[in-house]
C-alpha positions as CSV (number, residue, x, y, z in Angstrom):
1,M,14.8,-80.7,57.3
2,S,15.8,-77.7,55.2
3,V,19.1,-77.3,53.4
4,N,20.1,-74.5,55.8
5,T,19.5,-76.8,58.8
6,L,21.5,-79.6,57.1
7,F,24.4,-77.3,56.5
8,F,24.3,-76.0,60.1
9,F,24.6,-79.5,61.4
10,L,27.3,-80.4,58.8
11,F,29.4,-77.4,59.7
12,G,28.8,-78.1,63.4
13,A,30.1,-81.7,63.1
14,A,33.0,-80.5,61.0
15,G,33.9,-77.9,63.7
16,I,33.8,-80.6,66.4
17,G,36.0,-82.9,64.3
18,F,38.5,-80.1,63.6
19,A,38.6,-79.1,67.3
20,L,39.3,-82.7,68.3
21,A,42.2,-82.7,65.7
22,V,43.6,-79.5,67.2
23,I,43.8,-81.0,70.7
24,T,45.1,-84.4,69.7
25,R,48.1,-83.4,67.6
26,R,51.5,-83.5,69.2
27,N,53.1,-81.2,66.6
28,P,52.1,-77.5,67.4
29,V,52.3,-76.5,63.7
30,A,49.9,-79.3,62.7
31,S,47.6,-78.3,65.5
32,A,47.6,-74.7,64.3
33,L,46.7,-75.8,60.8
34,W,43.8,-77.9,62.1
35,M,42.7,-74.7,63.9
36,I,42.4,-73.0,60.6
37,G,39.9,-75.7,59.5
38,Y,38.0,-75.1,62.7
39,F,37.8,-71.3,62.0
40,L,36.5,-72.1,58.5
41,A,33.8,-74.4,59.9
42,L,32.8,-71.7,62.3
43,A,32.6,-69.2,59.4
44,G,30.3,-71.7,57.7
45,L,28.1,-71.8,60.8
46,Y,27.9,-68.0,60.7
47,L,26.8,-68.2,57.1
48,T,24.0,-70.5,58.0
49,L,22.8,-68.0,60.6
50,Q,22.8,-65.3,58.0
51,A,25.7,-63.3,59.5
52,S,27.7,-63.0,56.4
53,L,29.8,-60.1,57.6
54,I,30.9,-62.0,60.7
55,A,31.7,-65.1,58.6
56,V,34.0,-63.0,56.3
57,M,35.6,-61.4,59.3
58,Q,36.2,-64.8,60.8
59,V,38.0,-66.0,57.7
60,L,40.0,-62.8,57.2
61,I,41.0,-62.1,60.8
62,Y,41.2,-65.4,62.5
63,A,41.9,-67.9,59.8
64,G,44.2,-65.4,58.1
65,A,46.0,-62.9,60.3
66,I,45.7,-64.5,63.8
67,M,46.8,-67.9,62.6
68,V,49.8,-66.4,60.7
69,L,50.7,-64.8,64.0
70,V,50.2,-68.0,66.0
71,I,52.4,-70.0,63.5
72,F,55.0,-67.2,63.6
73,V,55.1,-67.4,67.4
74,I,55.4,-71.2,67.3
75,M,58.3,-71.0,64.9
76,L,59.9,-68.2,67.0
77,L,59.8,-70.3,70.1
78,N,61.9,-73.0,68.4
79,L,60.8,-75.8,70.7
80,G,63.7,-78.0,69.8
81,N,63.8,-81.7,70.6
82,P,60.2,-83.0,70.8
83,E,61.4,-85.9,73.0
84,Q,62.1,-83.4,75.8
85,L,58.5,-82.1,75.5
86,R,56.8,-85.5,75.7
87,E,55.0,-86.2,78.9
88,R,55.3,-89.5,80.6
89,F,52.2,-91.6,81.4
90,N,50.0,-89.8,83.9
91,P,46.9,-91.3,85.5
92,R,45.1,-87.9,85.0
93,V,45.1,-88.5,81.3
94,G,43.0,-91.7,81.8
95,L,40.7,-89.9,84.2
96,A,40.2,-87.0,81.8
97,S,39.4,-89.4,78.9
98,A,36.8,-91.2,81.0
99,L,35.2,-87.9,82.1
100,G,35.3,-86.7,78.5
101,A,33.5,-89.9,77.3
102,L,30.9,-89.4,80.1
103,L,30.3,-85.8,78.9
104,V,29.8,-87.0,75.3
105,L,27.4,-89.6,76.6
106,Q,25.4,-87.0,78.5
107,F,25.2,-84.8,75.5
108,L,23.9,-87.7,73.4
109,V,21.3,-88.6,76.0
110,F,20.2,-85.0,76.2
111,L,20.0,-84.5,72.5
112,L,18.2,-87.7,71.8
113,S,15.7,-87.4,74.7
114,R,14.2,-84.0,73.7
115,P,13.5,-82.1,70.6
116,T,16.1,-79.3,70.1
117,G,13.6,-76.6,69.4
118,Y,15.7,-75.3,66.5
119,T,13.8,-72.9,64.3
120,A,14.8,-70.8,61.3
121,P,16.6,-67.6,62.0
122,S,14.6,-64.4,62.5
123,P,13.9,-62.3,59.4
124,K,15.8,-59.5,61.1
125,A,18.9,-61.7,61.3
126,S,20.4,-60.2,58.1
127,E,19.7,-56.7,59.4
128,I,21.4,-57.4,62.8
129,G,24.5,-58.8,61.1
130,S,24.9,-55.9,58.7
131,P,28.2,-53.9,58.7
132,E,26.5,-50.7,59.7
133,N,24.7,-52.2,62.7
134,L,27.8,-54.2,63.8
135,G,30.0,-51.2,63.6
136,Q,27.6,-49.0,65.5
137,V,27.4,-51.5,68.4
138,L,31.1,-52.4,68.3
139,F,32.4,-48.8,68.5
140,T,29.8,-47.4,70.9
141,D,28.7,-50.1,73.4
142,Y,31.7,-52.4,73.2
143,L,34.6,-49.9,72.5
144,F,36.4,-50.6,75.8
145,P,36.4,-54.5,75.4
146,F,37.4,-54.1,71.7
147,E,40.5,-52.0,72.8
148,A,41.2,-54.3,75.7
149,V,41.4,-57.3,73.4
150,S,43.9,-55.4,71.1
151,L,46.1,-54.7,74.1
152,L,45.9,-58.3,75.2
153,L,47.0,-59.5,71.8
154,L,49.9,-57.0,71.9
155,A,50.9,-58.3,75.3
156,A,50.8,-61.9,74.0
157,V,53.2,-61.0,71.1
158,V,55.6,-59.2,73.5
159,G,55.5,-62.2,75.8
160,A,56.2,-64.6,73.0
161,V,59.3,-62.6,71.9
162,V,60.5,-62.5,75.5
163,L,60.1,-66.3,75.8
164,A,61.9,-66.8,72.5
165,K,64.9,-64.8,73.7
166,R,65.7,-67.0,76.7
167,K,68.1,-69.8,76.2
168,L,66.8,-73.4,76.6
169,E,69.2,-75.7,78.4
170,P,69.8,-79.1,76.8
C-alpha cells in the first residue's frame, strides 16, 4: 500500500468521523464547527487525488467563506431556549438508527467481500485539475449551473434574514 493510498483512506475515515459529529451535535454552532473539519478532510482527499486547485478552493471557499456565512446565519436566527427545540422521543429515531446500522453492515460486507479495484490516479490527473483547464470548463460548459448556484446562495441569505426578522413566541 502506497503512502498516497494510506492518506486517502485516512482522510476518508476522518471525513466520515467529522460527518457523524456534524449530525450528532445538538448545538448548531458546534455542528457547523465540525463541518469545517469535514471540509478540511475533503480537501485532503482532493490532494490525494492530485487536484490541488480544488483542494485549495475547498478550504478557501467552503471552510472559510461559506462556513462564516453559515455561522452568521445561525447567530442571526437567535434560536433562543434550546429546551423548546428539543424533540421528544420518537419511534422513528430508533427505526432510523436500525436502518443506518444495517446500511453500515452492508457497506462492510461489500468492502470485505471484493477487492476495491482502487488504482493510482491517471498521469493526466494533474493536467485535468489545473486552474486553466478548470476555468475553461467552468465558464464555458458549466456557466449556467455556476450562476444558478450563486443565485441559490443569495436566496438562502435573503431567506435567513426574513426568518430572523419574525418574532418567536415564548
